[in-house]
N, C-alpha and C positions, 0 to 999 in steps of 0.2 A: 412528396419526398418522405422516405422512411428513415428515421433516425434510430440507431441502436441505443441500448440502455446507457452505456458508458458515455456516449456523446451527449445524451440528455443530462446526465449527472454533471458532466464537465461544463455544459452551458449553464446549468442551474448554479453550480459553484462559482463560475465566473461572474454571473449576474449578481449573485449574493455578495461576492467580494467587492464588486463595484458599489453596491448599495450600502455596504457596511462602512465604506470610507476608511478612516484611520481608527475606527473603534476596535477595541480588543475583544469585545463580546458582541453577540447579536441575539435577537429574540428568536427562539426556535420556530421553525415553520409549523403551521397548524396541521398536525397529522391526525388529530382527534379532537374531541370537544374540550378536554381539560388536561392540563399538565398537572399531574397529581404530586409527583415527587421527583427530585433530582439528587444524585449522590453528593453533589457539592453544595446543595441547598441554594443554588443560584438559579433564577428563572432564565437568565441569559446564558447562552452557550459560550464557552471560551473560543477564541479565534481559531485555535488549532483544529477544532472539530469542523470548521467551515472549509478550511483549505483543502484537506484531503489529498494534498500533493506531497510528493517525495521531497524532502528537504535535506540537502547535503550541508552539514554544519562543520566547516573546516576547523573552527576554533575548538570544538570538542571532539573532532575526528570521528564523527558518527553520521550515519544516514538515518533519517527519521521517516517513519511510515505511519499513516493514519488509517486504521481499519474501522469500518462502520457496519452495524448490523441492520437488518430489516426489522420488522415487528416480530416480537417473540412473546409467547405466553409466560415465560419465566425469565428472570434476570440472568440465570446461568446460560440459558439458550442464547440470549442476546450477547452475552460476554463471549461465548464460544464462537458465535458467528462473526463478531468483530475481530477476534483473533485470527480466524480463518481468512478473513479479508486481508488482514495485515500480512499473513504468511503468503498469500497469493501475490501480493505486491512485492514482497521480498524476492520470491522466486522469479517473477518477471524481471525485476531489476537485475538479478544475477545473470539471467539469460542475455539481457541487453549488454551487460558489461563484457561477457565472453564474446558476443557478436562484434562489439566495438573493437576488441583486440584483434580479432580475425580480419576485420575490415582494414585496420591500420597495417596489419602484416601484408595483406594483399596489395594495398596501395604502395607499400614500401618495397615490394618485391621479396619479402622474407619467406613467402610460401613457394613450394615447388610448383611449377606450372603443370605438372602431370596430375595434380590432385583435383579430382572432379568434385565440385560443390562441397567445400570443406565444412559448410554449416551443418550438413547432414551427419558428419562424423563427430561432431562436438558434443553430442548428448552426454557422454560420460563426464567431460569437464564441467559442463553446465550443471549436471546433477550434483557433482561434488561441491561446487561453489554454492549451489542452492542449499544443500543439506548443511554445509558448514555455517552458512549465514543464518539459517533457521535455528541452529543450535546456539548461536550467539545472540539471537534476538531477545530483547528484554522490554517488557511493558514499562513505560515511564509514567504515563497519565491515563486515567480512566474517567469516563463520564457515563452515567446511567440515567435514563429517564423512564418514568412510568407515566403512561397516558391512559385516559379513560375515554371510551367511545360510548356516549349515552344511547345512540341509536341501536347499537348492538348489545349494550349492557355488559361490555367486556373491558378489561384493562389489558395493556400490553407493555412490554419493555423495549427500549432501544438503547444500544450501547455504542460507545466510541472508545477506541484505544489508540494511544500514540506510543509506538514502539521504536526502539533504536537498535541499530546494528553497527559495530565498529566499521569504519571505512575500509580498514585493512583487510577485512573479511572478503571484500570483493576484488582484491588485487589478483589479477590473473597474469601469470608470466608467459612470455612467448614460448619458452621451452615446454611448458605444459601443453600448449596448443599443438606444437610440433609433434610431441610424443603421442598425443591423442590421435593425430592424423596418420601417424605411421602404423598404428595398430590396425590390423585387418581382421 
């Protein structure tokens, strides 16, 4: 059975969450010989780096995303990769929100029956919501790690970012969907 990368990450995170129990931190996985340095001077990672899941926080009216990098030779490279990962998640979330509104409209009979496959015509709305959400995205927390690999004689960086976007950014109105579908 062949598993894709996202499935393996999800399984790893789920197993890690079960193993972590109620702990708010956990020991980083062994990705090289030595953990040389962390930006928060803590050997154990904060729990938010483990979850990697999208969190909707109704009390603060934000949606939080966790971006992670792979190994990079520089801290800046790791930081940029973590931000790119968070941006990808924001764009995917925006797409899902638009698709959910369309699905509700289809089920409620709000869409005209002569519209063939409305999902294909919604790229403009999805792009607008994504761009707006990305402009409102703000990094809230960072974690950087520097690792040493004795076998290769090299060091590398890994980064994590927790970013938030106001919930209202993802609000899509039915009239926006209807006008997007009427454009030919």
